N, C-alpha and C positions, 0 to 999 in steps of 0.2 A: 321390411320390419327389424330393426336391431333386437338383442337379447337384452336388452334392459326395458324395453316396451312388452315383451313378453315377458319377461318376469312379473313386471306389475301388474301386466294383466292378468296371469296366472293366481298372484297373490289377493288381488281384490276381488276373484269369483272365488277364491278361499272364503274372503271373509262374509263376503254377499251370502255365502249358503251358511256361515253361522250367523248373522246378524237375520238373514229368514227364519233361522230355526227357533232363533229365541225370539221373534216376532209371531210366531205361530203359536210358542207355547203362550207366551202373555195374552195372545189372542183367545187361546181356547180355555183361559181363567176368567176372561175377563166379564162381568155378566152385565156392563151397563152404571151408569152413576145414579145412584140415590139421591134425590133430592134432597142437597145439602150435606151430603157425604164428602168430609175431606178425605178418608180413604177412596171414594170413588172416583172422588176429583182426579186426586194423584195416580191412582194408577189409568185413570182414560188418559193424564199427559204423559204417563210412562210409555203407555202403548202409542200415541201419536211420536213422540222421541224417537222408538223403536221404527214407528213404520217411513218418517223421514231420512233416516238413519240410511235404510235399504232403499230408498227411491236415490239418494245422494250419492250411495255404492253404483247402484243402476244407471247412473246418467255419466259417474266416473267411465264404467266400463263401455260405453257409449261411444265417449269422444275418442278414448284410446282407440277404438276400435274404427271408428272413423278416419282419424291419424293415420293409422298405418298403410290405408290404402293409399 
C-alpha cells in the first residue's frame, strides 16, 4: 500500500468518526415523526442523510482496504 492510500484511509477514518458522532447526536434528539409535522419530517430526512453519509464513508474505507491487499 502506498503512502497516498494510507493517507486517504486515515482521513476517511477521521471523517467517519466525526460523521458518526453527528449522527449519534441527531439520533439521540430524534423523537419520531409526528403526523403531518413538517419539522418532524425534516428531522427524519436529516437523520437519514447522515446515516447514508456514514454508510458511504464505511463503504469507501472497505473498498480502500480491499484494494491495498
